[in-house]
N, C-alpha and C positions, 0 to 999 in steps of 0.2 A: 380236813378238820372242820368242825362246825360247832356252834353254840346251841346247846339243848336246854329246854326248860323242863325241869323235873318237879312235878307236883306230888307231894305225898301227904297222907292224913294220918294223924294219931289222935284217936278219939274224936272230938269236935274241932280240933285245931288243924289248920291247913298250912303246910310248909312249901315254899317254892325255892328251888335251887337252880342256879345257872351254872352249867358245866360245859368246859371245852372238852369235846370228845372226838375220838378218831374211830371211824367205822372200818371194819374189815370183815372178810368172809373166811370162815374156818370150818372145814368139815360140812360144807353145804349150808352153814348157818351164818347169819350176820351177827357179829359181835361188836361191842363198843368198849373202847378203852378211855377212861377219864384221864385227861391230861392236867386240867386245872379247875378249880372251883372259883367261879366269879361272883358268887352270891354276896360277897361283902362290898363289891364295887357299886358306885351309883348307877342308876339306870342309863344315863347317858353314856357312860363308859362301857357298859355292856353292849349297847347298840352299836357303838363305834367298833368294838371287837367283832361282833357279828357281821357288820358291814364290811370290815377288812377281810375277814375269812371267806366272805361270799364273793370276793373279788372286786369290790368297789374301791375307787381311789378317794381317799379323804384329804381334805385340804382345810387349812385354817380359815375361819369365817372371814371374808373380806379380802384375803390375800390375792386371790385370783380374779377378783372382781374389778371392773373398771367403769367408772361413771361416764357414760357417753353423752348424756344430756339430763339436766335437772332444771325443771321450770318452777318458778315460784307459783304458789297455788292458794295458800291460806287467805290472803288479803282479798283477793278478787272473789274467792269462794264465799267469804263472809258478806261482802257487799251484795253479791248476786243473790245469796240466800235471803238477805234482808229485803231486797228489791221484789223477790217473788212473794215474800210474806206480806208486803204492802200492796201486792196486786199491780205492780208497775208494768209488767209485760202486757196484761190485758187493758190496762189504761192507755198505753201507747197506740194500740190498734190491733188488727187482726194478725194472726201468725203469718210470717213470711220473712224473706231475706231482708227487706228494708227495716222491719221491726227489729230483727236481731242486730242489725247494724246500729240502729238508734239505741237499742238497749245497751250494746257494747260501748257506745259513745258516752252514755250516761254514767255507766260504771267506771269508765276511765277517767271521766271528769272528777268523780268522787275520790278515786284512789290516787291517780297520778295526772293532774291537770297539765295539758301540754298542747301545742299546735296539732293540727289534724294529722300532718304527715308524721310527726313524732309519735302520735297515738297508734298510727298504723304499725309502725315497727315495734311498739311496746306490746301490742297484742300477741305478736310472735314470740315475745319474750316471757310471756305468762301462759297459764293454762286457759285463759279466758277466750283467746281467739279460736282454739280448738273446741272448747266446750260450746261456744255459740255458733261455731261454723263460719267464722268471719276471718280466720287467719290469712285466707288467700285474697281478701278485699283489696282493692286499689283505691286511689284518691277519688276517681270519678264516682265510684259506688258510695263512698262516704259522703260526698257532697250531694249525691242524689238522695241519700237517707235523710240528710238535713233538710232538703227541700220537701221531701215527704212528711217530715215531722212538722214543718211550718204549716203545711196543708191540713195537718191534724190538730192544730192548736186550738181551734174553737171547740172541737169535740172533746179534747182532753180537758179543757178548762170547764166545760159544761159538766163533765163527770166529777170533777173536783169540787165544783160548786155544789152539786147535789150531795156529795159526801160530807163536806165540811159546813155548808151553809143551809143545809136542809132543816126543817122544823125540829127534828128530833135532836140533831147535832148542835143546832144554834137556835135555841128558842127565842133569843132576843132579836133574831134576824138582823144582826149588826155586822157589817164588814168594815174593816180598817184600811185606809189607804195612805201610803207614804210616798211623798214626791221628792226626788232630789235631782241634781244635774251635775255636769262635768263639762270642761272645756275639751275640744277636740283639736288634735294636731292634723294637718293635711286639709285637702279640699275636695276629696271624693266621697265622703260619707253623705248619703242622701237625707240623713236625719239631722245633720248639722245645720244650724242657722244662727244668725245673730240674735242675741237675746240677754236677758239679765244673768250675770255670773254670780252665783252664790259663793263662789271661791274667790271673788275679786279679781279674776283673770281678765283683764281688759284687752280688747282687740282680738279675741279668740272666738270662734264659732262655738256654740253650746249644744248639748243634747240633754234632754230630759228623760228620766227613767223613774218608773213608779212600781210599787209593790203593793198588791191587794191581798189581804189576809183575812181569816176569821178572827174572832175576838182572842183566842188563846195565842194567836200569832202564826198559825199554820198557813203558809202562803199557798194560793192556788191560782194566782195570776200575776205575771209581771210583764212589763213591756217598755217601749220607749217611744218618744215623739220628738219632733223638732222643737227647739226652744221657743219660748214666748217672747213677745216684744219686750224691749228694754225698759220695763217698769218695775218698781219695787214689788216684791212678792207679798201678797196678802197672807194672813195667817191661815186661811183656808181657801183653796182653789181647786176646781176639778181639773183632771188632766184631759187633754184632747182625746186620748185613746181609751179613757176609762168608762165610756158608755158601754152598757151591757144589755142583753136582751131580757134580763130579769125585770119584773114589774117594779118600777121605782117607788110605787106607792106603799110597798110593804117592807122596804129596806131602809135602814138608817146608815148614812155614810159618815164616817169620821175622817177628815183629811187633815194632814199636817204637812207643812213645808219643812224640808230638811235644811 
């Protein structure tokens, strides 16, 4: 048995019929016997009958399927797409393994901030690790990528300065600097030093950190430095690390103490 499609014309109109037929040979000729008319059935039902009569095994959708592995994708794909739209991969540096690791670290920091070892296992739990080719990375590679990124800091900041502080983007040629500080627990931080505590935390080493932005607030440089001597903070004070290669004669700096 098989399903046949019969097309007939009457005047300008065309009619299509779907028939279940049985073919046999009689007197040296092939003859067809119609067993059922399927024309009233929906197309999906007709295809199911055709597949069944052709020897295929039909199953209900989803019944014989088993999910072996399902990785979250949408959130990391959205952040990665935005990073590419902003030109972040090219900003970080030339293509390579270290850049892919650094980019994956940045995306992970946006989506799921965590210690580096936890980030390594998180890459394997999303599609990000496979998409960027870093799913097999180990902790040594991650720390090597961070060292590479530190070496690229000046070049990255120079590109950001050109993008946000150029004459076209920033006609007023103004940069804003905000300085803050925090106390540090422990004794091993090379940036920690005795200094004025804005938090009023006496007896603790301090670390200063600042943020340099363009006028709308788009940050393009941040960093830290040892604390200043224990003197009251003035309303405006330059940070020890805020020196830049830009010509200071054409820049206005606005500094605030947090």
